[in-house]
C-alpha positions as CSV (number, residue, x, y, z in Angstrom):
1,X,-20.9,16.9,70.0
2,X,-18.3,15.7,67.6
3,X,-15.1,16.7,65.9
4,X,-15.5,18.4,62.5
5,X,-12.7,18.6,60.0
6,X,-11.4,22.0,58.9
7,X,-8.7,23.4,56.7
8,X,-6.3,26.3,57.6
9,X,-4.7,27.3,54.3
10,X,-1.9,29.6,55.7
11,X,-0.3,29.8,59.1
12,X,-1.3,33.5,59.3
13,X,-5.0,32.8,58.7
14,X,-7.4,33.7,61.6
15,X,-10.2,31.5,60.1
16,X,-10.5,27.9,59.1
17,X,-12.9,26.4,56.5
18,X,-15.1,23.6,57.6
19,X,-15.1,20.6,55.3
20,X,-18.3,19.2,56.8
21,X,-21.2,20.9,58.6
22,X,-20.5,21.9,62.2
23,X,-23.0,22.5,65.1
24,X,-22.7,24.6,68.2
25,X,-20.7,22.5,70.7
26,X,-18.7,20.6,68.1
27,X,-14.9,21.0,67.9
28,X,-13.3,22.1,64.6
29,X,-10.0,20.4,64.1
30,X,-7.2,21.1,61.6
31,X,-3.5,20.3,61.4
32,X,-2.1,22.1,64.4
33,X,-5.2,23.2,66.2
34,X,-8.7,23.0,67.3
35,X,-11.5,25.4,68.4
36,X,-14.9,24.8,69.9
37,X,-17.6,25.7,67.4
38,X,-20.0,28.3,68.7
39,X,-22.7,28.4,66.0
40,X,-24.3,26.0,63.5
41,X,-22.0,26.4,60.5
42,X,-22.6,25.0,57.0
43,X,-20.0,23.0,55.2
44,X,-17.5,25.2,53.3
45,X,-18.0,28.2,55.6
46,X,-15.5,29.8,57.9
47,X,-15.0,29.7,61.7
48,X,-12.7,32.2,63.6
49,X,-9.8,30.5,65.3
50,X,-9.1,33.5,67.6
51,X,-11.1,36.5,68.7
52,X,-11.3,39.1,65.9
53,X,-12.2,42.6,67.2
54,X,-14.7,45.0,65.5
55,X,-12.9,46.4,62.5
56,X,-10.2,43.7,62.7
57,X,-8.9,42.1,59.6
58,X,-10.1,38.6,58.6
59,X,-7.3,36.7,57.0
60,X,-7.6,33.6,54.7
61,X,-5.1,32.3,52.2
62,X,-2.5,34.4,54.0
63,X,-4.3,37.6,52.8
64,X,-6.9,39.9,54.1
65,X,-10.4,39.0,52.8
66,X,-12.5,41.4,54.9
67,X,-13.1,43.5,58.0
68,X,-15.1,42.4,61.0
69,X,-18.4,44.4,61.2
70,X,-18.9,43.0,64.7
71,X,-16.6,41.5,67.3
72,X,-16.2,37.8,66.4
73,X,-15.3,35.3,69.2
74,X,-13.1,32.3,68.5
75,X,-15.4,29.5,67.2
76,X,-18.0,31.8,65.7
77,X,-19.3,31.5,62.2
78,X,-17.5,34.1,59.9
79,X,-19.8,35.2,57.1
80,X,-21.6,38.2,55.5
81,X,-23.5,38.9,58.8
82,X,-20.2,39.9,60.6
83,X,-17.7,40.6,57.8
84,X,-17.5,43.2,55.1
85,X,-15.5,42.2,52.0
86,X,-12.1,43.7,51.4
87,X,-12.9,43.9,47.7
88,X,-15.3,46.8,48.0
89,X,-18.8,47.1,46.7
90,X,-18.1,47.7,43.1
91,X,-19.3,50.2,40.6
92,X,-22.9,49.0,40.5
93,X,-23.8,49.8,44.1
């Protein structure tokens, strides 16, 4: 178990981005906070810093980036398996 660095872009964000790979049991740390990492998470991917309910808004850069398609616990990996993009599917789908 180790500390892994993360970045929180905006104070309203409910996710941080890991700047190095994280493993379950590590602690993600950023200016002003920390959260235990619940999953193996690749570098550059997001981790929830609070619980996000099913259908809840995922916020990064101070703006909504998607909706949770499953309940996400603090520390869990936030990616396509549990978030639907706020941008929509586009004309080709």
